[in-house]
C-alpha positions in Angstrom: 32.0 16.3 -20.9 33.6 17.0 -17.6 32.1 15.7 -14.1 29.4 17.5 -12.7 30.8 19.1 -9.5 33.6 20.7 -11.5 31.5 21.9 -14.2 30.7 25.7 -14.8 27.2 24.9 -14.1 28.0 23.0 -10.6 29.9 26.7 -10.1 27.1 28.6 -11.2 24.8 26.4 -8.8 26.9 27.1 -5.9 27.2 30.9 -6.9 23.2 30.9 -6.6 22.8 29.2 -3.4 25.5 31.4 -1.5 23.4 35.0 -3.3 20.1 32.8 -2.0 21.7 32.5 1.4 22.6 36.0 1.6 19.9 38.0 0.0 17.8 36.2 3.1 20.5 37.6 5.6 21.4 34.4 7.0 25.1 33.3 8.0 26.5 29.5 6.5 25.5 29.0 10.8 22.2 30.2 10.8 21.3 27.8 7.9 23.4 25.1 9.5 21.1 25.5 12.6 17.7 25.5 10.7 19.3 22.2 9.1 20.4 20.7 12.3 23.8 20.3 10.5 27.2 21.6 11.3 28.2 25.0 9.9 31.0 22.7 8.2 28.2 21.1 6.3 27.2 24.4 4.6 30.9 25.4 3.9 31.6 22.6 2.4 28.7 22.4 -0.1 29.2 26.3 -0.6 32.9 25.6 -1.8 31.8 22.3 -3.8 33.9 20.0 -1.5 30.8 18.5 -1.2 27.6 17.5 -3.1 24.1 18.2 -2.7 21.5 15.2 -3.4 18.5 16.4 -4.0 16.6 16.0 -1.1 19.3 17.9 0.5 18.8 20.5 -2.3 14.9 20.8 -1.2 15.9 20.9 2.5 18.5 23.4 2.1 15.8 25.7 0.1 13.3 25.7 2.7 16.0 26.6 5.6 17.0 29.4 3.0 13.2 30.4 2.1 13.5 30.2 -1.8 12.1 28.4 -4.4 14.4 25.7 -5.4 12.4 25.0 -8.4 13.1 28.9 -9.6 16.9 28.4 -8.8 17.0 25.2 -10.6 15.7 26.8 -13.8 18.4 29.4 -13.7 20.6 26.1 -14.7 18.7 24.8 -17.6 20.9 24.4 -20.4 18.1 26.4 -22.6 18.4 29.6 -19.8 19.4 33.0 -20.1 21.8 32.0 -17.2 22.8 28.8 -17.3 25.8 27.7 -18.6 
């Protein structure tokens, strides 16, 4: 099994995070400001250079304004959109 940061599912997770941010009309800088972090924080997790732990993920979801459970359900192995 490949390391999760390099898996197709992790790639899909990052794509979904970017899609949510853009769908809410936010830039990386705006999300970073809402999180109280530098813009590089958002850029790095979107590019896969760093991982989000579950609490960070919940903070990102709140900052962007999406349901964190709905996004995760798209990544479950048995979902239609999951890998």
